[in-house]
N, C-alpha and C positions, 0 to 999 in steps of 0.2 A: 203506352206508351206509343207513341216514334218514334223514329229515326230515320235521317237523316246524311245518306253518306257520296259521297264523289267516288268515279273507279274511270282508270283509263281503260281501253279494250284490252287489255293483256294484262288489269286485274290490277294493278299500283293502284294506290290508294293515297298514295303524293307526289310530289313531281317535285324535285331539287333542293331548295334552304325555303320554297314560298310552303312546305307543307299541303293540305289537300286543295289549296288557296288555288297554287302554282294548276290546279287541273280544271276549274270552277268556269264557266262558260257564263254568258249571261240566263239562259231557259233557266243554269240551274242556280243563280243569287235571287232570281225573279224568289222561285221556290223557296231558296232559302230564309227569304225575306217574309212570305207569302206567311209561310209556317213558324213561325216567329211569333209573326199577329194572333195566331189562332193557339197556341200554347200559353199554358200558368204560366212554367218553367222553363227552362232554357238547362240538361243537364250535359256538363260534359267533363273531362277526365286532366286533370291538372298540367300533363306532357303536350298536350292538343293545347291548352292557352299560352305557357309558353315556347311551343313554338310558333303560334299562327299572331304575336303576341294581338288576343281578345283585348277588344276593348267593349264599353260598357252596351249598355240596350240603348235601343233611340228613339222616340217620343211612338207610338201608332199613329198613323192617319183616322183620320175624321169618317166615322158612312158614310154612309151616300147619303142619309138624313143629317149630318153635318152633329151628329150625336158626340159627345165628349169620347174619345175610343177605351179610357181607360188609363192607367202606368203601364208602361210595357212590361213584360215578363222577367221576374232576376234571372241571375245567371249563378248556377248555386255549381259549386268546382270540386270535385271527389279529391281530396289530396291527404294523402296518407303523413305526408312529409308539411305537410302545412308549406314549401316552399314551394312559394309565387311573391313577386315586386308590387312593396304594397305602393311603389311610383309608377304603376305602367297604366295601361288605359284607362283597362279592367273595370282597375277602381275609379282612379282620376274623371273617364270622361262615359257616364255614366248618371244616366235617370233615375235608375232603377238600380238599392244597394242589392251586389252580389251576396248569396250566399259562399260558403266556404264550410265543406261539413269535411268533419277528420274526427280524430279518433287524440284521445289523453297523448298517447307516445308522441304527434308533433310538438315539438319543441314551443316549450312556454311561449321567447320571446316572439317566436314568429308567427304566433298567433294573434300576442295582443300587438305589433305592428299592423296585423293584416285589420283590425279589431281600430287600431287608430286609422287607420286608412280609407273606412269607412265600411268595411265591411261586415255584415253577422256571422260570425264564426258559432257555428253548430258542432258539439262535441260531441259526437258518438262512439258509442259502443263497440264498433265493429263499421268494416265498408259494404260491405254486403250488399249484393241487390233488395233482398227483405227488408232491412232496415234504412238501407235509403228508400224506399219510395214509401218505407210507413211514413218516415221524417217528414214526408214531401206531403202524405196524402194527411197528416195530422197538422198542415197549413191550408190544408185546401186545395193545395196545390196538385193536381191530376189529368189534366190532360200537360204532359213531360216526353218534352221537344229531345231524342237524344240525338247530340251532333257531334257521339266515339270521344277521344281516340280506339286505338283497337280493342284495348286492354280491359277496358270503360265499358264496353258495345258484349266482346267478347265473354264477360260475369252476364249481363245480361240475356245473354241468348242461350246461355246454362243453363241458365234459370227460370227460360221461359217467359220473359216478359217482354218481349217484342209482338206488339199487334201487329203495326206496320211499318214497314220499312219503302223509305221513301229511293230511289235508286238511281245516281244519273251517269250514263251509260256515254263516257266523252271519248269525238269521234280519233283519240288518238291512241301508240305506239309509244311506249316510256325504255321497257326492260328496265335495266339496272336491278338496283335488289330494295325498294322498295315494297313497303309491306301487307297486307293486305284489310280489308275492312276491317275483321274485327280476328282479333287470335283470345284462346281458351283453352279449358283441360281438351286431348281426345276423348276422353271419352262422353262429350256431350250431348253425345246422339244429335238426331237427323230431325230441324224444327222445319218441318213443311209451310208454303206461306203461295199461298194464289193469288195470279196474274188482276190487279183489280183493274188497272189504265195502265195506257202509255201515251205522251207522245213525244211526237217527233221535233223540235226544233227545223229552222231553215238549214240552220248551221253545221245538224250531222248530230245536236247532242239527242240522246232519248233520256225520256223521263219516263222510268219506273216505275208505278205502285202496288207492293205484295200488302195483300192482307195475309193474315195468320189465316191455314187453313183448318176450315172442322176437318171434326179429326174421328176418324170409321166408328162405328158404332162398338165393333171388339173392337179397339182399342180403349 
């Protein structure tokens, strides 16, 4: 699984009322688009969907030979409450129906409304990383791009499910109360990564590419 996140120089994951979009730069947005084009599915938490007013997926561009690129990947939203607006662009402005991954604890009326808006509502026994990824794999959606937010990413980090992190470091300082890109249990332990590449944009944006580090033989 690949995660893509953006932060300020002082570690803020959001800026103002625009969420992570308030930090994004042209280089970050181009990386975002390219990773979406390569993914089988985009995995995101409901809080991020609401905060950033997610819209649906756009067409994939044709290949260099003009070949049909196929349908764009679905957005899979993780939500325990199913508290999503059926009139939001995620449902009304998309080429591929989103998946709503929830549980039977979510109110039936909400699940029914989202299904009526065109979403495929999937009821799971729980929303743990293992259950989520098993459901996506069952659908042959194996190239997963996680776009946050911090609770979902923190759970995936704690479960050691992150293979790659594409981290955009934006040359601004924000201070303020903004949180980290991931939050979760304090005893999750260290998940070591190694730098696989980096690119500096003309505006000072640094695109960092990390991969899971090989474990020492004695671990």
